[in-house]
C-alpha positions as a printed Julia matrix, in Angstrom:
95×3 Matrix{Float64}:
 -73.4   88.12   8.09
 -73.6   84.34   8.43
 -74.18  83.14  11.94
 -71.71  80.57  13.35
 -73.33  77.18  14.0
 -71.71  74.98  16.63
 -71.02  71.5   15.2
 -70.05  69.85  18.47
 -72.49  67.44  20.1
 -71.21  68.09  23.63
 -70.26  71.28  25.43
 -66.56  71.61  26.22
 -65.4   72.43  29.75
 -61.99  74.09  30.27
 -59.39  71.96  32.04
 -55.71  72.21  32.94
 -54.4   68.79  33.87
 -51.13  67.08  32.95
 -51.4   63.72  31.2
 -48.9   60.98  30.34
 -49.94  58.97  27.29
 -48.85  56.42  24.72
 -49.28  57.23  21.02
 -50.02  54.29  18.71
 -49.3   54.94  15.04
 -47.86  53.52  11.84
 -44.48  54.69  10.62
 -43.17  53.37   7.28
 -45.27  50.17   7.51
 -44.17  49.57  11.11
 -46.41  49.87  14.17
 -44.98  52.26  16.79
 -45.75  52.95  20.45
 -44.32  56.21  21.76
 -44.61  57.49  25.33
 -45.16  61.21  25.69
 -46.8   63.8   27.9
 -48.98  66.84  27.53
 -51.84  68.74  29.07
 -55.61  68.28  28.81
 -56.99  71.76  28.05
 -60.68  70.95  27.7
 -63.04  68.01  27.94
 -66.57  66.95  27.12
 -68.67  63.79  27.28
 -67.31  62.73  23.88
 -63.67  63.76  23.94
 -60.79  65.91  25.12
 -58.53  68.66  23.82
 -54.81  68.27  24.43
 -51.59  70.23  23.94
 -48.29  68.35  23.56
 -44.85  68.61  22.0
 -45.44  65.28  20.19
 -46.47  65.85  16.53
 -49.98  64.39  16.76
 -51.85  63.73  13.51
 -55.42  62.68  12.72
 -55.67  58.9   12.97
 -53.2   58.51  15.83
 -54.59  56.58  18.8
 -53.7   57.65  22.35
 -53.91  55.56  25.53
 -53.71  57.01  29.03
 -54.67  55.96  32.54
 -57.16  57.98  34.56
 -55.44  59.66  37.53
 -58.75  59.75  39.4
 -59.82  56.14  38.84
 -56.87  53.84  39.49
 -56.25  51.42  36.61
 -58.93  52.88  34.27
 -57.53  53.01  30.71
 -58.8   55.67  28.29
 -58.4   55.39  24.52
 -58.84  58.35  22.15
 -58.64  58.86  18.41
 -57.05  62.08  17.15
 -59.73  63.72  14.98
 -57.82  66.93  14.2
 -54.46  68.49  15.07
 -52.66  71.75  14.4
 -49.24  73.11  15.23
 -49.18  76.2   17.45
 -45.94  77.77  18.72
 -43.84  74.55  18.47
 -46.58  72.53  20.19
 -49.5   70.55  18.87
 -53.12  71.16  19.81
 -55.39  68.21  19.06
 -58.97  67.07  19.54
 -59.55  63.46  20.52
 -62.74  61.44  20.36
 -63.02  58.96  23.22
 -63.4   55.43  21.81
């Protein structure tokens, strides 16, 4: 039996915090900004895991303000996404 090898550089920590964000993406050669909301379900030094109703896809860029540090803007790149029970679970790399 092949042993599973963790590919992540940083350990994930479970989290359960609501987040309001803006999705930046291209749609039919037009740049779009869409406001949405979701929940941060885990985090690490390099990124976060989110769940949202917005159909996130790899390559989308998300912006959100830190609720703990007033005015601090975070930017993340969607590295992977999958649909689960009419919601989308995605992994973002902080950039």
